[in-house]
N, C-alpha and C positions, 0 to 999 in steps of 0.2 A: 204254349209261350210264346211272345212274340220277339226270342233273342233268331239269330242266324244260324249264330253258330251253338252246339254241344257246350258252350261257358259262359260265364257270366266272370267278369273284372271287378279287382279294383284297384286300385290306383290310390296306396294312401302314403302314410307315415309307421315303417318297423313299428308292432306296436303299440296305433297307438287307436283309445280306448274311441277317439267319433264321442261328437262332439256332448256338454248337455245333453242340449235339448239331446238327437239320437243316443244318450244312450239312455235317457227317461222315456222318450217313449218304444225301447228297442222294434227302431227301423232304421238303417241301411242301407246306402246307394252303391250300387254296384251296376256295370254300362255291360251291354252285349257286343260295345266297340270296344276290343285293346286297344285300336291306339287310344280316343279318350281314358281311358282309366291308367297310358301311358303317360297322355302330358299331368292330370291328377299323379301318377307318378314324380312324372320328372319336374313336378312346383314343388308336393314333400320333399325331393332331392335338394336345390333350389333352395327353400329354405331355411326345412329341416338337417337334411345332410343325410337323410335314412328313404328315401323313394322308395317303397316295392309295388311291384303287383302279383295280387291272389286270383287266383283262380278254381274257380270253384266248374263241379258239373252241375248245369244247371241242369239236367231231371230231378236231384239231387233235392233242389232247394224250389219244388211245384207249388209243394205247400206250404210255400210260405212268401211269395207274393201281393202286395199289395201296388196300392194307387205311386205311381211314380209323383217328383219333384216339377213343378211351372216349367222346367227345364227339361224334361221328359226327351223331349221330339229330339233335341240337337245336340244328348250329352249322349241319346240312347241307353236314355237310365231306367234301373230297374226298381224301386224300391221294397225292402225283402223285412220281413215280421222278425227279423231279428237282431241281434247284438255284432260292433264293427267286434270285436277278437269272436266270437261267431264261426260270421266267416274267417274268418282270418283260420281258427280251427279246421275247417267245413276245407279250404281249402286242399288241394290237391299236388296246386305249385305256387310256391312263393318266390319272385325270379328280383333282384334287381334291377331299378329301373334305364340304368343307360346300359343291358346285359337286352333288357325284353324291347328295349326303344332297337339295338343293334338288331335284333331278331324282324323292326318295321322297315329298317333302314334300308337290312338285304333285301325288303321285299316291294321295295320302289318310293319308299314314304321318308325319305330325308330331307326332303321340303318343310314340311310337316314340326319335325320334331329337335327345334334346339336341345341343345342338352342341360342345359337347366332351362325351370322358367321361376324368376325372380320375389314377384309381386302377383296380385289375384289381376290384371291387366296384362301380363303381357301373360299368366293360365284358358280367363277368358277372350281375346284377339287369338294366341292359339286354336282354342274348341273348335269359337268360330269361322275361324277362315281357310280350314283342314277337312281331308274330306271322312266319306267314312268309306269304312272298309266295305266291302262285296263280298259276294257270297264266297268264290274263287276265292279273293282272297283273303278270308274269314276260315275258308278248309285252308289253303296252306299259312298258312300265321300256326294255328293252331295244331295244326307237322308237328314243326317248324317247335316253339311253340312248351306242346305238352306234349306231343309223341306221339300225341294217334291219326 
C-alpha cells in the first residue's frame, strides 16, 4: 500500500452515507494524510456542524483498494471498494474535527488549519496550501491520535 503510515483517515460528516454516486458504486475515498482528512472534517464542521475524522487500520483494508480519483496525489487519496458507512464501522477511532485539529496544531500545523472551512473554495485553497505530513510527523500523529 502506498501510505506512509499504518492508518487511513476519512474526514466527513458524522453519519454521512456518501454521495449518491459513491453509494451506487460502493467506493469511498480516504486519505493516508490525517491533515487532509482533518481539512475535509473542518469543512463538514463549518458547513454541517458535525465534522469528524475516522481512522481505520490500513492493513485491514488492503484487499479493498481501488484507483483513487483525479486528485489522489494532492489529497493522498486512497480509493476503497466499500461504502462510507462500512468505513465508519471498520474505523478504530472517531474524533470530532476540532479535537483532531488540536492534535495537529500541537505538532506545529496551526497555520494550515483554520477552525472552520465554510465552503468548497476555502477547502480547496487549504488543501492546496497545506503541507503533507512526513513519515516522522505521521508517526508522531499516530502516537497522539490513535495511541500506537
